[in-house]
C-alpha positions in Angstrom: 0.0 0.0 0.0 1.4 3.4 -0.9 2.0 5.7 2.1 0.2 8.7 0.6 -2.9 6.7 -0.1 -2.8 5.3 3.4 -2.5 8.7 5.0 -5.2 10.2 2.9 -7.6 7.4 3.7 -6.7 7.6 7.4 -7.4 11.3 7.4 -10.8 10.8 5.9 -11.6 8.2 8.5 -10.3 10.0 11.6 -11.0 13.7 10.7 -13.9 15.3 12.7 -17.1 16.1 10.7 -16.8 19.9 10.8 -20.0 21.6 10.0 -20.6 23.9 7.1 -22.7 27.0 7.4 -26.3 26.9 6.0 -25.5 30.0 4.0 -29.0 30.6 2.6 -30.6 30.8 6.1 -30.7 34.5 6.9 -31.5 36.8 9.8 -34.4 39.2 9.4 -33.7 42.5 7.7 -30.3 41.8 6.1 -28.9 41.9 2.6 -27.1 39.1 0.7 -23.9 39.7 2.8 -25.8 39.4 6.1 -25.6 43.1 6.9 -28.6 45.0 8.2 -30.6 46.9 5.6 -31.6 50.6 6.1 -35.0 51.6 7.5 -37.8 51.2 5.0 -36.1 48.7 2.7 -37.9 45.6 1.8 -36.8 42.4 3.4 -35.3 40.3 0.6 -35.2 37.0 2.6 -38.6 36.9 4.3 -42.2 37.0 3.1 -45.5 37.5 4.8 -47.5 34.4 3.7 -51.0 33.0 4.0 -53.0 32.3 6.1 -51.6 35.4 7.9 -53.3 38.8 7.9 -51.0 40.1 5.1 -49.0 38.7 2.2 -46.0 40.1 0.4 -42.4 41.3 1.2 -42.3 43.0 4.7 -40.4 46.2 5.4 -37.2 46.6 7.4 -37.5 48.8 10.5 -34.5 50.4 12.3 -34.0 53.1 14.9 -33.8 55.7 12.2 -37.5 55.5 11.9 -38.0 56.3 15.6 -40.7 54.8 17.7 -41.2 51.9 18.4 -37.4 51.5 18.3 -37.0 51.8 21.3 -38.7 50.1 23.2 -38.2 47.4 20.5 -34.7 45.8 20.7 -32.2 48.3 19.2 -30.2 48.2 16.0 -27.4 45.8 15.3 -25.3 45.2 12.2 -26.3 41.6 11.7 -30.1 41.8 11.9 -33.1 44.3 11.8 -36.8 44.2 12.5 -39.1 43.2 9.7 -42.7 44.4 9.9 -46.1 44.5 8.2 -46.9 46.1 4.9 -48.0 49.7 4.7 -47.5 52.3 1.9 -46.6 55.1 4.3 -44.6 53.6 7.1 -43.0 50.2 7.6 -44.7 50.0 11.0 -48.4 49.1 11.3 -51.2 48.9 10.9 -50.8 46.2 13.4 -53.5 44.4 12.4 -57.0 43.9 13.1 -59.7 44.8 10.7 -62.4 43.7 13.1 -62.7 44.6 16.8 -62.1 41.6 19.1 -60.2 39.6 16.5 -56.4 39.2 16.9 -54.3 39.2 13.8 -51.6 36.7 13.1 -48.7 37.4 10.8 -46.7 34.5 9.2 -43.1 35.6 8.5 -41.5 32.9 6.3 -37.9 32.4 5.1 -36.7 29.8 2.6 -33.3 28.1 2.6 -31.6 25.2 0.9 -29.8 22.2 2.3 -28.2 21.3 -1.0 -24.8 19.8 -0.5 -25.4 19.3 3.2 -26.6 16.4 5.2 -30.0 17.6 6.7 -29.9 15.0 9.5 -26.7 16.6 10.9 -28.1 20.2 11.0 -27.8 22.3 14.2 -30.0 25.4 14.1 -30.5 27.8 17.0 -30.9 31.5 17.6 -33.0 34.1 19.3 -36.2 35.9 18.4 -38.0 39.1 19.5 -41.6 39.8 18.6 -44.5 42.3 19.0 -46.6 41.1 20.8 -46.7 37.3 21.0 -45.0 34.4 19.3 -47.7 31.9 18.5 -45.4 29.2 16.9 -42.4 28.5 14.8 -43.0 26.2 11.9 -40.4 24.1 10.2 -41.6 23.0 6.7 -45.1 23.8 7.9 -44.9 21.6 11.0 -45.1 23.1 14.6 -41.9 23.0 16.6 -43.6 23.9 19.8 -41.5 27.1 20.1 -43.8 29.8 21.3 -44.5 32.7 23.7 -48.2 33.2 23.7 -50.3 35.7 25.7 -50.4 33.3 28.6 -46.6 33.3 28.8 -45.3 36.1 26.6 -41.6 35.9 27.5 -39.5 39.0 26.7 -41.7 40.1 23.9 -40.3 43.0 21.9 -38.0 44.3 24.7 -35.6 41.3 24.7 -34.7 38.0 23.1 -36.3 34.6 23.4 -33.7 31.8 22.7 -34.8 28.9 20.5 -33.3 25.8 19.0 -34.6 23.0 16.9 -34.4 19.6 18.6 -33.9 16.2 16.9 -37.6 15.8 16.0 -37.5 19.2 14.3 -34.3 18.4 12.4 -35.9 15.2 11.1 -38.4 17.5 9.2 -35.6 18.9 7.0 -34.9 17.6 3.5 -31.9 17.9 1.2 -33.6 20.5 -0.9 -35.6 23.6 -0.2 -36.9 24.1 3.4 -38.9 26.8 5.2 -39.0 28.4 8.6 -42.1 30.4 9.6 -42.5 32.7 12.6 -46.1 33.3 13.6 -46.5 36.6 15.4 -49.7 37.8 16.9 -50.8 41.5 17.3 -52.0 42.3 20.8 -54.5 44.9 19.7 -58.0 43.4 20.0 -60.1 46.5 19.6 -59.8 47.0 15.8 -57.3 49.8 16.1 -53.9 50.0 14.4 -51.0 48.5 16.3 -47.3 48.1 15.9 -46.1 44.6 15.2 -43.0 42.9 13.9 -40.4 40.2 14.3 -36.6 40.1 14.7 -34.7 36.9 14.1 -31.1 36.1 14.6 -29.7 32.6 13.8 -26.7 32.1 16.1 -25.9 28.6 14.8 -26.8 27.2 11.4 -24.5 24.4 10.5 -24.6 21.0 8.9 -22.1 18.4 7.8 -21.3 18.7 4.1 -22.0 15.7 1.9 -18.6 14.3 0.8 -17.6 14.8 -2.8 -17.6 11.6 -5.0 -13.8 11.8 -5.4 -13.4 11.8 -1.6 -15.6 8.8 -1.2 -13.7 7.0 -4.0 -10.4 7.8 -2.2 -11.7 6.5 1.1 -13.0 3.3 -0.6 -9.6 2.7 -2.3 -7.8 3.2 1.0 -10.1 0.8 2.9 -9.7 -1.8 0.2 -5.9 -1.5 0.2 -5.9 -1.8 4.0 -8.1 -4.9 3.8 -5.8 -6.6 1.3 -2.8 -6.1 3.6 -4.4 -8.2 6.3 
């Protein structure tokens, strides 16, 4: 057996499975480089989707627009608030068209696991919301992550940590996937209200699928080792 082949094969066997970044999974309110967009820009990575109260590309909101930032969590270079559609301001109307009816907003982002092994994914982060987080869906399935009116958590003044467990990760596929944050407006009297969501993914990794050439090298090395026995 040639020494170089042995060393290469041994490296493939013993090397740790370092994760690769899920590069298409973005925070709210950022551009393609992951940098926060200016106030009033459209969020290019999230959509308001059905059956939520509005549909379409939401607006980015920063402290440059004034209230409600603060008391909403302040600006950062790696994320920004994303909010409901309005032709005048990116904030409000919060919501309700009928008194006594809460409005839910479905903020959805799409990402690809192409070239990555979905079963090895590790995804966690933090979310801020106005006023309640009803659920987080992974490929349309509830993850059980929520902060409803009965237990609202930090709401818009802080961060709620979240992570997808093994059952959630099992929902991922090797192609296109979605994450949906369902945010509920607190205004139940039919009046306008401020509402939005802020998401930061602090970990978004998965093991890359080995290239065919690497697998072939590994196979050749193992075969050579077996023949030496």
